[in-house]
Structures are given as C-alpha cells and as structure tokens.
C-alpha positions as a Markdown table, in Angstrom:
| # | Residue | x | y | z |
|---|---|---|---|---|
| 1 | Met | -8.5 | -0.7 | -22.0 |
| 2 | Thr | -7.4 | 2.9 | -21.8 |
| 3 | Thr | -6.5 | 3.8 | -17.9 |
| 4 | Thr | -5.8 | 7.5 | -16.6 |
| 5 | Leu | -4.4 | 8.6 | -13.4 |
| 6 | Ser | -5.5 | 11.9 | -12.1 |
| 7 | Gln | -4.6 | 13.5 | -8.6 |
| 8 | His | -5.8 | 16.5 | -6.7 |
| 9 | Leu | -3.7 | 18.2 | -4.3 |
| 10 | Gly | -6.3 | 19.9 | -2.2 |
| 11 | Asp | -4.7 | 21.9 | 1.0 |
| 12 | Arg | -1.7 | 20.1 | 0.9 |
| 13 | Ala | 1.8 | 21.6 | 0.1 |
| 14 | Asn | 3.0 | 18.4 | -1.8 |
| 15 | Gln | 1.5 | 15.2 | -3.1 |
| 16 | Glu | 2.3 | 12.1 | -1.2 |
| 17 | Asp | 0.1 | 9.7 | -2.8 |
| 18 | Arg | 1.3 | 7.3 | -5.4 |
| 19 | Ala | -0.5 | 5.4 | -8.0 |
| 20 | Ala | 0.9 | 3.3 | -10.9 |
| 21 | Val | -0.5 | 1.1 | -13.7 |
| 22 | Leu | 1.4 | -2.3 | -14.9 |
| 23 | Gly | 0.0 | -3.5 | -18.2 |
| 24 | Leu | 0.4 | -7.4 | -18.5 |
| 25 | Pro | -1.1 | -9.7 | -21.2 |
| 26 | Gly | -4.6 | -9.9 | -20.4 |
| 27 | Cys | -4.8 | -7.5 | -17.7 |
| 28 | Glu | -3.6 | -4.5 | -16.1 |
| 29 | Val | -2.7 | -4.0 | -12.3 |
| 30 | Leu | -3.6 | -0.7 | -10.8 |
| 31 | Val | -1.8 | 0.2 | -7.6 |
| 32 | Ile | -3.0 | 3.3 | -5.4 |
| 33 | Ala | -1.1 | 4.1 | -2.2 |
| 34 | Asp | -2.2 | 6.6 | 0.3 |
| 35 | Gly | 0.8 | 8.8 | 1.4 |
| 36 | Met | -0.7 | 9.1 | 4.8 |
| 37 | Gly | -1.5 | 12.7 | 5.0 |
| 38 | Gly | 1.5 | 14.7 | 6.1 |
| 39 | His | 3.0 | 12.0 | 8.2 |
| 40 | Arg | 6.9 | 11.9 | 8.4 |
| 41 | Leu | 8.1 | 9.9 | 5.3 |
| 42 | Gly | 4.3 | 9.3 | 3.9 |
| 43 | Ala | 5.4 | 9.8 | 0.4 |
| 44 | Glu | 8.4 | 7.5 | 0.5 |
| 45 | Ala | 6.1 | 4.5 | 2.2 |
| 46 | Ala | 3.6 | 5.1 | -0.4 |
| 47 | Gln | 6.1 | 5.1 | -3.0 |
| 48 | Ala | 7.6 | 2.0 | -1.4 |
| 49 | Ala | 4.2 | 0.1 | -1.4 |
| 50 | Val | 3.7 | 0.9 | -5.1 |
| 51 | Glu | 6.9 | -0.5 | -6.1 |
| 52 | Ala | 6.7 | -3.5 | -4.0 |
| 53 | Val | 3.1 | -4.7 | -5.8 |
| 54 | Leu | 4.7 | -3.8 | -9.0 |
| 55 | Arg | 7.7 | -6.1 | -8.5 |
| 56 | Val | 5.6 | -9.0 | -7.4 |
| 57 | Ala | 3.0 | -8.5 | -9.9 |
| 58 | Ser | 5.4 | -8.5 | -12.7 |
| 59 | Arg | 7.1 | -11.8 | -11.3 |
| 60 | Arg | 4.0 | -13.5 | -10.7 |
| 61 | Arg | 1.8 | -13.0 | -13.7 |
| 62 | Arg | 0.2 | -16.7 | -13.8 |
| 63 | Ser | -0.7 | -16.4 | -10.1 |
| 64 | Leu | -2.8 | -13.0 | -10.6 |
| 65 | Ile | -6.4 | -13.2 | -10.3 |
| 66 | Ile | -8.1 | -12.1 | -13.8 |
| 67 | Leu | -11.8 | -11.3 | -13.5 |
| 68 | Pro | -13.9 | -12.2 | -16.8 |
| 69 | Asp | -15.1 | -9.2 | -19.0 |
C-alpha cells in the first residue's frame, strides 16, 4: 500500500491540521486531526490528538480492528 498525505492551506496564514501514518504489521493507522480553524492553540490540540492516537496504536497492536482486503 502506498499512502500519501497532502494539505491545502486555503485562506489561512498557517496550517493547523495534522495528519500521520503509522505502519504496523498487516495494517496502517491513518490519523487526521482538525486544527479547529484558527482557535487559540488549535495546532497544538491537533498535534496532541495525533500523538495520542499513534502512541495508543503502537502499544495496542493486537486490539486494532483490521478489515479484510
């Protein structure tokens, strides 16, 4: 599987959304977090959400739901 992340800044001065891919045996975990459109600390909140999901997913590989091809 090939995964590509892309972003479009639009009218905003900076990108607050965050995304990440974690490759695990037999699956990939894709995480997307909305930076809350200019709200105070939106980028930090989105980054914290992505990091939390990646941390849990990397520790609990066996409990991830894997859909068949």
